[in-house]
N, CA, C and O of each residue as an XYZ file, in Angstrom:
372
protein
N      99.606     94.155     97.703
C      98.428     94.774     97.092
C      98.228     94.213     95.692
O      99.184     94.031     94.937
N      97.023     93.953     95.372
C      96.672     93.357     94.078
C      96.178     94.423     93.119
O      95.143     95.045     93.360
N      96.905     94.638     92.038
C      96.517     95.662     91.074
C      95.508     95.070     90.069
O      95.452     93.852     89.903
N      94.732     95.903     89.414
C      93.792     95.409     88.409
C      94.484     94.649     87.280
O      93.931     93.694     86.734
N      95.692     95.079     86.935
C      96.436     94.415     85.866
C      96.794     92.957     86.277
O      96.687     92.030     85.474
N      97.209     92.792     87.515
C      97.516     91.433     87.995
C      96.252     90.592     88.110
O      96.271     89.401     87.797
N      95.146     91.202     88.560
C      93.888     90.480     88.619
C      93.480     89.955     87.270
O      93.104     88.788     87.150
N      93.543     90.793     86.239
C      93.197     90.334     84.883
C      94.095     89.203     84.417
O      93.634     88.234     83.814
N      95.398     89.341     84.708
C      96.370     88.315     84.301
C      96.028     86.959     84.929
O      96.028     85.930     84.253
N      95.737     86.980     86.233
C      95.412     85.738     86.961
C      94.126     85.139     86.440
O      94.061     83.934     86.198
N      93.088     85.967     86.258
C      91.811     85.463     85.764
C      91.964     84.851     84.366
O      91.395     83.797     84.082
N      92.730     85.513     83.501
C      92.921     85.012     82.144
C      93.634     83.682     82.172
O      93.229     82.749     81.479
N      94.685     83.577     82.956
C      95.494     82.369     82.975
C      94.734     81.191     83.597
O      94.818     80.073     83.088
N      94.001     81.424     84.678
C      93.358     80.327     85.396
C      91.932     80.023     84.964
O      91.358     79.035     85.424
N      91.338     80.840     84.093
C      89.940     80.635     83.744
C      89.661     79.281     83.087
O      88.623     78.675     83.349
N      90.554     78.808     82.253
C      90.334     77.552     81.556
C      90.932     76.340     82.276
O      90.689     75.201     81.879
N      91.707     76.583     83.326
C      92.352     75.487     84.051
C      91.401     74.861     85.060
O      90.434     75.477     85.509
N      91.702     73.647     85.391
C      90.937     72.958     86.446
C      91.539     73.334     87.798
O      92.716     73.689     87.867
N      90.759     73.263     88.864
C      91.287     73.573     90.201
C      92.415     72.615     90.573
O      92.319     71.410     90.340
N      93.478     73.158     91.149
C      94.618     72.328     91.547
C      94.438     71.746     92.947
O      95.033     70.716     93.265
N      93.623     72.391     93.789
C      93.410     71.911     95.167
C      91.891     71.804     95.395
O      91.137     72.697     95.006
N      91.461     70.731     96.015
C      90.064     70.548     96.392
C      89.958     70.536     97.909
O      90.737     69.869     98.590
N      88.993     71.276     98.430
C      88.762     71.310     99.883
C      87.541     70.457    100.150
O      86.456     70.754     99.649
N      87.703     69.388    100.941
C      86.632     68.457    101.197
C      85.986     68.624    102.546
O      85.961     69.718    103.109
N      85.457     67.519    103.067
C      84.654     67.576    104.286
C      85.458     67.971    105.521
O      84.874     68.402    106.515
N      86.773     67.835    105.484
C      87.601     68.251    106.619
C      87.762     69.762    106.696
O      88.239     70.289    107.701
N      87.369     70.449    105.648
C      87.436     71.919    105.639
C      88.857     72.429    105.536
O      89.721     71.812    104.912
N      89.079     73.582    106.171
C      90.391     74.229    106.109
C      91.290     73.629    107.178
O      91.355     74.128    108.301
N      91.979     72.559    106.821
C      92.866     71.900    107.764
C      94.310     72.411    107.552
O      94.609     73.135    106.603
N      95.153     72.008    108.456
C      96.571     72.376    108.359
C      97.207     71.825    107.087
O      98.046     72.476    106.466
N      96.794     70.611    106.707
C      97.349     69.994    105.520
C      96.974     70.784    104.266
O      97.789     70.949    103.358
N      95.741     71.267    104.228
C      95.305     72.089    103.077
C      96.095     73.371    102.993
O      96.518     73.778    101.911
N      96.300     74.020    104.143
C      97.082     75.281    104.166
C      98.499     75.041    103.707
O      99.036     75.833    102.932
N      99.128     73.957    104.169
C     100.509     73.624    103.755
C     100.558     73.375    102.251
O     101.465     73.853    101.571
N      99.593     72.633    101.731
C      99.559     72.316    100.290
C      99.388     73.588     99.465
O     100.104     73.792     98.484
N      98.450     74.439     99.852
C      98.198     75.682     99.116
C      99.442     76.585     99.183
O      99.831     77.194     98.186
N     100.048     76.660    100.355
C     101.245     77.476    100.542
C     102.374     76.999     99.630
O     103.054     77.808     98.999
N     102.568     75.686     99.564
C     103.604     75.113     98.721
C     103.346     75.372     97.232
O     104.269     75.693     96.484
N     102.107     75.231     96.815
C     101.770     75.477     95.405
C     101.936     76.940     95.045
O     102.372     77.261     93.940
N     101.592     77.834     95.967
C     101.774     79.271     95.695
C     103.258     79.622     95.595
O     103.633     80.513     94.833
N     104.095     78.935     96.350
C     105.555     79.148     96.256
C     106.054     78.808     94.861
O     106.897     79.511     94.303
N     105.525     77.720     94.299
C     105.997     77.250     93.003
C     105.331     77.993     91.838
O     106.007     78.326     90.864
N     104.033     78.257     91.916
C     103.291     78.721     90.752
C     102.862     80.173     90.807
O     102.550     80.746     89.763
N     102.833     80.795     91.972
C     102.436     82.190     92.116
C     100.919     82.387     92.085
O     100.418     83.292     92.753
N     100.180     81.583     91.344
C      98.720     81.701     91.298
C      98.110     80.308     91.366
O      98.713     79.332     90.921
N      96.896     80.225     91.933
C      96.311     78.938     92.205
C      94.785     79.012     92.180
O      94.183     79.996     92.610
N      94.180     77.944     91.662
C      92.722     77.836     91.628
C      92.307     76.724     92.586
O      92.843     75.617     92.533
N      91.336     77.029     93.473
C      90.922     76.102     94.513
C      89.406     75.927     94.437
O      88.664     76.890     94.244
N      88.969     74.693     94.590
C      87.537     74.398     94.595
C      87.127     73.856     95.955
O      87.826     73.035     96.549
N      85.992     74.324     96.435
C      85.442     73.866     97.717
C      84.288     72.923     97.406
O      83.327     73.308     96.740
N      84.383     71.711     97.880
C      83.308     70.752     97.669
C      82.121     71.066     98.569
O      82.286     71.701     99.610
N      80.943     70.636     98.187
C      79.719     70.947     98.959
C      79.767     70.448    100.393
O      79.150     71.035    101.282
N      80.492     69.373    100.617
C      80.569     68.803    101.985
C      81.283     69.767    102.935
O      81.060     69.700    104.143
N      82.122     70.647    102.431
C      82.840     71.603    103.301
C      82.010     72.848    103.565
O      82.385     73.667    104.405
N      80.906     73.008    102.877
C      80.099     74.229    102.989
C      78.875     74.075    103.892
O      77.917     74.837    103.753
N      78.883     73.126    104.797
C      77.743     72.927    105.674
C      77.542     74.084    106.634
O      76.414     74.539    106.823
N      78.621     74.570    107.247
C      78.543     75.559    108.309
C      78.926     76.964    107.884
O      78.697     77.909    108.639
N      79.493     77.133    106.716
C      80.005     78.432    106.309
C      79.862     78.611    104.783
O      79.397     77.710    104.085
N      80.266     79.775    104.288
C      80.143     80.035    102.856
C      81.517     79.973    102.193
O      82.551     79.966    102.861
N      81.499     79.930    100.867
C      82.739     79.876    100.104
C      83.590     81.129    100.303
O      84.817     81.047    100.368
N      82.936     82.288    100.400
C      83.694     83.538    100.589
C      84.441     83.546    101.895
O      85.581     84.006    101.955
N      83.820     83.047    102.941
C      84.468     83.019    104.267
C      85.663     82.093    104.229
O      86.726     82.445    104.739
N      85.515     80.902    103.631
C      86.627     79.961    103.532
C      87.747     80.560    102.695
O      88.917     80.454    103.064
N      87.409     81.187    101.575
C      88.433     81.775    100.710
C      89.212     82.872    101.439
O      90.433     82.949    101.311
N      88.518     83.716    102.199
C      89.185     84.790    102.962
C      90.079     84.218    104.062
O      91.159     84.750    104.321
N      89.637     83.142    104.708
C      90.441     82.493    105.743
C      91.743     81.958    105.156
O      92.819     82.168    105.715
N      91.635     81.267    104.025
C      92.823     80.685    103.394
C      93.766     81.780    102.903
O      94.980     81.680    103.082
N      93.224     82.804    102.298
C      94.074     83.908    101.813
C      94.828     84.540    102.970
O      96.015     84.846    102.853
N      94.141     84.733    104.086
C      94.799     85.342    105.237
C      95.878     84.436    105.818
O      96.963     84.904    106.163
N      95.587     83.150    105.927
C      96.559     82.222    106.534
C      97.745     81.925    105.639
O      98.792     81.516    106.139
N      97.620     82.117    104.332
C      98.725     81.873    103.401
C      99.401     83.169    102.960
O     100.298     83.130    102.118
N      98.997     84.306    103.502
C      99.527     85.630    103.122
C      99.444     85.840    101.611
O     100.393     86.320    100.991
N      98.319     85.482    101.033
C      98.108     85.661     99.598
C      96.938     86.604     99.375
O      96.235     86.977    100.314
N      96.740     86.982     98.132
C      95.626     87.872     97.772
C      94.515     87.051     97.141
O      94.766     86.204     96.283
N      93.313     87.301     97.563
C      92.149     86.646     96.976
C      91.756     87.427     95.715
O      91.387     88.598     95.797
N      91.836     86.780     94.564
C      91.558     87.430     93.295
C      90.069     87.446     93.027
O      89.499     88.493     92.719
N      89.432     86.278     93.144
C      88.001     86.191     92.813
C      87.390     84.961     93.435
O      88.037     83.917     93.524
N      86.131     85.074     93.873
C      85.346     83.930     94.315
C      84.177     83.808     93.380
O      83.385     84.738     93.235
N      84.066     82.652     92.738
C      82.982     82.417     91.797
C      82.354     81.072     92.124
O      82.933     80.023     91.844
N      81.167     81.108     92.717
C      80.519     79.876     93.120
C      81.279     79.235     94.259
O      81.444     79.838     95.320
N      81.747     78.002     94.044
C      82.526     77.291     95.042
C      84.012     77.280     94.689
O      84.786     76.537     95.293
N      84.410     78.090     93.724
C      85.794     78.124     93.270
C      86.361     79.521     93.504
O      85.670     80.526     93.338
N      87.630     79.559     93.891
C      88.302     80.841     94.057
C      89.730     80.777     93.591
O      90.310     79.699     93.463
N      90.308     81.966     93.331
C      91.659     82.089     92.832
C      92.502     82.899     93.810
O      92.051     83.910     94.348
N      93.730     82.442     94.031
C      94.664     83.121     94.920
C      95.902     83.533     94.134
O      96.272     82.907     93.141
N      96.529     84.600     94.607
C      97.786     85.089     94.002
C      98.728     85.510     95.121
O      98.323     86.160     96.084
N      99.978     85.129     94.975
C     101.031     85.594     95.868
C     102.310     85.739     95.067
O     102.766     84.791     94.427
N     102.881     86.924     95.106
C     104.101     87.170     94.330
C     105.221     86.314     94.868
O     105.371     86.149     96.079
N     106.020     85.760     93.940
C     107.118     84.907     94.341
C     108.185     85.740     95.036
O     108.440     86.892     94.683
N     108.787     85.126     96.020
C     109.878     85.794     96.725
C     111.152     85.637     95.911
O     111.407     84.556     95.381
N     111.956     86.683     95.798
C     113.178     86.559     94.999
C     114.158     85.573     95.677
O     114.284     85.525     96.900
N     114.829     84.808     94.836
C     115.796     83.837     95.354
C     117.077     84.561     95.765
O     117.507     85.527     95.133
N     117.661     84.061     96.837
C     118.893     84.695     97.343
C     120.114     84.126     96.690
O     121.231     84.543     96.998
């Protein structure tokens, strides 16, 4: 569950950063999911941009929700073609 405090923290931290992952004409592929999953493991929060070529058949919100669901992360915000994801790090054993 994403609390308002965590939402503000993620928005503040990622607002000035550039997107770390770009989704192109191939859309939501397995490679994209693996890349986003790996980055969330390392960084806990991630900014993703969807290029216009990926938005022919669907909207940015639909793609963002699909990715959040497939990576077991929380969707913080969708703004235009850019969205932010958050997933709490798993404690190391």
